[in-house]
N, C-alpha and C positions, 0 to 999 in steps of 0.2 A: 504494500500500500504506500503510494508516494505521498509524503506529507509536505504541505506548504511551509516555507520558511519566511518569516517576516524580519523586521528590524530588531526584534527581540534577540535574534541570534548574534547580533553584532555587539551586544552588551554582555556584561558578565553573566554566566549561565544561570546563577541563582541570586535572588535577592533575599538575604537572610534576616530573620528575626531571631530572637533567642531560641525559639522552639521550632519554627517552621521555615521552609523556603518555598518559593513559587517559581515555576518555569513554564515556558512555552514548549510544549512537547515537539521534538523533532526526530524521534526514532520510533520504529514500529513496536519494539519491546515495551517501551514506556507507555505508548498508546494503548497497547493491549492490557496493561495493568490498569489504566484508567477505565477501559471498557469493562474489565472484570469488576471493578468497584461499582460501576453503574449497574451491572447485572446483580451483584450482591444486594444492592439497596433496592432497586426497582422491582426485580423479579422475586428474589428470595425473601427479602424483608417485607415488601409492600404488596407482593402478589400480582404485579403487572403482567399482562400478556404481551410480551415483547414482539410477537409475530415474526420471529426469525427462527431458523433451524439450528442456531448455535446455542448450546446450553451452558456455555462458559462466559460469554461476553454479550454486552448489549451493543449492537451495531445496526445502522440503517443506511439508506442511500445517501444521507447527508454527510455522514462522518468522514468519508475520504476527502471532502472538499472544505472541511472545517479546520480551524486552528483549535488546538486543545490545550487547556491549562491544567497543570497538576500542582497540588500542594503536598509537600513532603513533611513528615515528622523527622526532624534532623537526627533524633536519637536512634530511630529504628530504620530510617530510609523507606518507611511505608508511605504509600500514597493515601492520603486521608481525605482529599477533596478534589473534585474535578469539575470542569465545565467546558462547553464547546462554543466556539465563536464562528459564525457564518457571516462573511462580509459580502459586499456587492458582487465581487468577482466570483466568489464561491457560489452565490445564488444563481448566477448565470449558467453554471454547469449543472445545476439541479432543477432548472426551470422554475426557480422561485425559492422563497424562504419556507422553512418548516411551518411557521405560523400561518402561512397562507393555506395550509391544509385544514386549519381550524377556523380561520376568520377571513372575511373579505376585507382586505387592506387597501381598498381603492382610495380611501380618505387619508391614508397614512403615507404611502410611498410616493415620492415626488422626484422628478428628474433632477439630476445635479446634486443630489444629497448622498452623503456617504453613510450607510447604515451598518449596524452590527447587531446581529441576532444572538442573544445569549440563551443557551438551552442545555437541557440534560444536566443541570447542576445537581450534584449530590455530595453529601458529606458522610463519612463513616460515623456510625451511631455514637461511638465513644468520643467524638470530637465536635459534637454539635453545640456545645456550650462554651467553646473556647475561641481561639483566634483563627481557626481555619477559614471561616467565611470572610473575615476582613482581609486575610491574605489572598483569597480568590479575587476580592475587589481590587486589591493592589495590582494583581495581574491583569485584570480587565482594564483598569485605568491606564496602565502602562501601554497596553495595546491601543486604546482609544487615542492617547496623546500621540504616540508614534505614527499612527495611521490616519490622523486627522479625521476621526469619526464625528459626524454631526449628531446622530441619534442612536440610542440603543433601544432594543425592544425584545420581547419574548413572551412566551406563555408561562404563567406562574400558576402552579396547581394549588387547589384548595381541596382537602380530603372530604370525601362523602361519607366516610365511615363514622363520622360523629353524628349523623342524622340530619333530617331535613331542616329542623329548626336551626341547627348550627349554620348551615350554608345560607339559609335565608337571612339570618341576623348578620352574617359577615357581609353579604352583598348589600344589605340595607346600610351598614356602616360605610362601605366603600362608596356607595352612591352619594351619601351625604357629605363625605369629606374628601374623596380622592378621584371622583370621576372627571374625565377630560371635558373640554368644551365640545359641543355638538359637532363642530367641524372636524374633530379628531376621533370620531366614534367608529368602531368596527362592528360587523355583524357576525355572530357565531354561525358556523356551518350547521352544527347540531345544537340548538338552544337547549339549555337546561331548564326544566320546569321547576319553579320555585313556589313553595307554599307561602300564602300571605301570612304576615306576622301581626299579632295584635298589640305587641308592645316592643319597645326597643330594648336591646340588651345593654346593661350597664358596662360590662367588660367583655369585649370581643377578643378571643384568642386567635391571633394570626400566626402563620408560619414564620420562622426566622427569616427565610428568604424574602417573603412578601414584605415583612416589616423593613428589611434592609432597602428594598426598592423605594418604599414610601418615605423612608427617612431621607433619601436622596432627592425627593421631590418628584417622583414618578407619577404619571397619570395611569389610572385604570380606564381603559377606553371602551367600556361598555359591558354588556351582559356576558355571562360565562358560556363556554362551549363544554359539552359533555364528552369527556374523553373516556370511552367505555373500556379501552384496552388497559388504561392505567387506573380506572376506577376513581377519577377525580373530576372536579370542575376546573377548567382552565380559564383564567382571565388574561386579557392582553394588556401588557404593561409597556408603557412608552416613557423613555427618559431622555431629555436633552442632555447631551454630553457636557455642556457647560455647568450643569447642576451637580456633577460628581464632586463629592467632598474634596476640598483641597488637601486633606490629610492623605488621600489616596494618590493624588497626582503630583504633590510637591517634590517627590524624589526623582521624577523623570523629566519634568518640563525643561530644566536647565540643560539636559543632554540633547534636546532636539534642535 
């Protein structure tokens, strides 16, 4: 599998913290370790139907054309988090972004803009309360700065295992506080039917990844898509690259 190389490879291989390091993957062996982590999280832990014949890794038609980020535990050299990035050039080879399989993006994609789709983000269960996710954000921010990305987007999942009331209250919360302007709305390919709610929830528990997007000032661009294979409701998230926190980008801007 040929892997794309970006300006990441021209900088030191790893950006170290005390405990973690983050790299842009440029070899097949490391990529397969990322895909194995994805399989362990999505299929084994969460029960997703990955719809491929490989029982060891999670891979689809988009992966060969994506850039992949890996976060390592420096003490064990174990990959503890990963995500994939699909830019404009990669999307041309796949006839579109993954998100377009779930949403109509006609109000989002515009000529002359450089987009980056963030997807298949997962973290080893033992590292979800630590710095693994911030390290992933450092890797994403580094790619954004070096490649002059205008906007990031992707599908962010909300579990359906917590019941109908949970997803209804989450969407009510998102509509009130984080929905995009009408001009930036998307339409789900398979809309999720939501129960009406009689009262607002005082405290809505959101996933760590979704909270991370919202803290950066991301928009939720409409109603959710029902992803039957993963058993989740996906919302489309859009983030202007200028909103990425300075703490993620300050290490790299001076190098560009």
